[in-house]
C-alpha positions in Angstrom: 79.6 90.7 48.2 76.1 92.0 47.9 77.7 94.8 45.9 79.2 93.4 42.6 80.7 95.8 41.7 77.2 98.6 41.1 78.0 101.5 43.2 74.7 103.5 42.2 72.3 103.1 44.9 69.2 104.2 44.9 68.9 106.6 47.8 71.6 107.5 51.1 72.8 105.7 53.3 71.7 102.1 51.3 75.9 101.5 50.6 78.7 102.7 52.3 81.8 102.2 50.8 85.1 101.9 53.7 89.4 101.8 52.7 92.3 103.5 54.5 94.8 104.6 53.5 98.6 105.8 55.2 101.0 108.8 54.6 104.7 109.3 55.8 105.2 111.6 57.6 108.9 112.8 59.1 107.2 112.2 62.8 105.8 108.4 61.1 103.2 106.8 59.1 99.1 109.0 60.0 96.4 106.4 58.9 93.4 108.0 57.8 89.6 105.1 57.3 86.9 106.6 56.1 83.6 105.4 55.3 81.8 107.4 51.8 78.8 107.0 50.7 78.1 105.9 47.6 74.8 107.5 46.6 76.6 111.5 47.1 80.4 110.6 47.6 79.6 112.1 50.8 83.4 111.3 53.4 80.3 110.6 56.6 83.0 108.9 58.5 86.6 108.9 59.4 89.4 108.9 62.2 92.9 109.6 61.5 95.1 108.0 63.8 99.4 106.8 63.9 98.0 102.8 63.5 95.6 100.8 61.6 94.2 98.6 64.2 91.1 98.1 64.2 90.1 101.4 66.7 90.6 103.2 63.1 87.9 101.2 60.7 85.5 101.1 63.6 85.3 105.0 64.8 85.5 105.8 61.2 82.1 103.6 61.3 81.2 104.9 64.9 80.8 108.2 63.1 79.0 107.5 60.1 76.4 105.7 62.6 76.5 108.9 64.9 76.1 111.3 61.4 73.7 109.7 59.9 72.0 106.6 61.6 70.7 105.0 59.2 67.4 102.7 59.5 68.6 99.7 60.4 69.0 96.4 57.6 68.7 98.5 55.2 73.0 100.2 54.7 75.5 98.1 52.8 78.8 98.7 54.6 81.4 97.0 51.9 84.8 97.1 52.7 87.8 94.9 51.7 89.5 91.8 53.1 91.8 93.9 55.4 92.6 92.1 58.3 90.6 95.3 60.1 87.2 95.1 58.4 87.6 91.4 60.3 87.9 91.7 63.6 85.9 91.2 66.3 85.5 94.5 67.1 84.4 95.1 63.5 82.0 93.2 62.8 80.6 93.8 66.1 79.9 97.7 65.7 78.4 96.0 62.5 76.1 94.0 63.9 75.4 97.2 66.9 74.7 99.3 64.0 72.6 97.5 62.2 74.0 97.1 59.1 74.8 94.8 56.2 78.3 93.8 56.3 79.6 93.0 52.8 83.6 92.7 51.3 84.7 92.7 47.5 86.9 90.3 46.1 90.6 88.8 47.7 92.8 91.5 45.8 90.7 93.3 43.5 90.3 96.8 44.0 87.3 97.5 41.2 85.5 95.4 44.3 86.1 98.6 45.9 86.8 101.5 43.5 84.6 104.5 44.7 85.9 104.1 47.8 89.9 103.8 45.5 88.5 107.4 44.0 88.5 109.3 47.1 91.8 108.0 48.0 93.2 109.1 45.0 91.4 112.6 45.2 93.3 113.1 48.4 96.9 112.5 47.0 96.3 114.1 44.7 95.2 117.3 45.9 96.8 117.6 49.1 98.3 114.9 50.0 101.8 115.2 46.7 101.0 119.2 47.7 103.2 119.1 50.8 106.0 117.5 53.0 104.3 116.8 56.3 107.2 117.0 59.0 104.4 116.4 62.3 101.1 113.7 62.5 99.5 116.2 63.4 99.9 118.4 60.8 99.0 115.8 58.6 96.1 115.2 61.0 95.0 118.2 60.8 95.2 119.4 57.0 93.3 116.1 56.1 91.0 117.3 58.6 90.3 120.8 57.0 90.5 119.2 53.8 87.0 116.7 53.9 85.5 119.1 56.0 86.0 122.4 54.6 86.9 121.6 50.5 86.2 117.9 50.0 82.5 117.1 51.4 81.4 120.7 51.0 83.0 122.2 47.4 84.2 119.9 45.2 82.4 119.0 41.8 82.4 115.7 41.5 81.3 114.5 37.6 79.3 111.4 39.2 77.0 114.1 40.7 76.7 116.1 37.9 79.6 118.4 38.3 77.5 119.0 42.2 79.4 118.8 45.2 78.7 116.0 48.0 76.0 118.2 50.4 74.9 119.7 47.2 74.3 116.9 45.8 72.8 115.5 49.0 70.7 118.7 49.5 69.7 118.9 45.6 68.5 115.8 46.2 67.4 114.9 49.3 64.4 112.2 49.8 61.0 113.7 50.4 59.6 113.2 54.0 55.4 112.3 54.6 54.1 115.3 56.8 
């Protein structure tokens, strides 16, 4: 555990937290793996599927690394002890991206509270608001919720009332010229 419940990194792409949630539709379950940058609470990677295999979390991590291109050896990727996060595939993706793998203690939701808070918002604000008839309909709704609401417009008290994207923009580290 490289985090020890300290979810206040000094800058972007220093600490990513990850988890998986599931929600039922009339056709069966939909699984969402998300990677959240603890700096701004921005979802930087996600993957949606009808299964919870290692590919689900590996794809979410891959999206995050493609989008953010974190510096090697400086980003902690923190998760729980779920089998998808202890898989060979996920470990291989962590190593190839130069990320520092970290896991909280077993069975303790507080060791990944930032990810849990994101999923709680998703549950209250989207998943519990509708009856989902198809996997495709729910997957599209999740994508739209993250991309058009949560990241660009949803305000966070942690961010001083700014959305994750606005917080990232307002607090972007200065780059040397």
